[in-house]
Phi, psi and omega in degrees: 000132179240132173274139178243122177267120189242131169257119182282170182299331181272005177093346177292154179240150177210168178238133180238144176272146178227137174282151179302126179090352179289144178285142177305322179301317180295319179298314181292318179295311182291334178274006179054048180267010178093014178255127182275317184059045186306321183276358177073015178106012182274003177063039185229006182236331179079004182283000178247025180296127178225162172253121179275137177302142184311316184291347179255335189304316183288344182274348181278157173300152179297153176293141172283167177299320179297317179296315180299319179293320179295318177297318178300322179294331179286339187302335179285346188241337185209153180294129171262146176238163178303336181260012177297133177215161171264122185297338180289350182254011183239100175281135183263137176227175182303331180294345180258016178302123180092005179305139182246130180225154174240131179288126180289159178302150178288140175286129182260000000 
């Protein structure tokens, strides 16, 4: 079980529980944190864009080419940061207990 510390778009913070192996996108969507996950984890919509806290970013698996391209496509609509990731590409395990993320602004 991994706890996820979430900063919502309005600045409020909450903690969500995650089952081992669950995708970060599913945790955020099911926890009503403002993430739609429209594509269901196919890395094709960008609605699960988050900013990973600096201290956690380097511990995550590297971005795939598909994830990097989807994030690049979002750059015209929303600020990208060096820690920008798609939550659908991050499986959570016990090693990520306490991971901190900020929900990125919604693409309009």
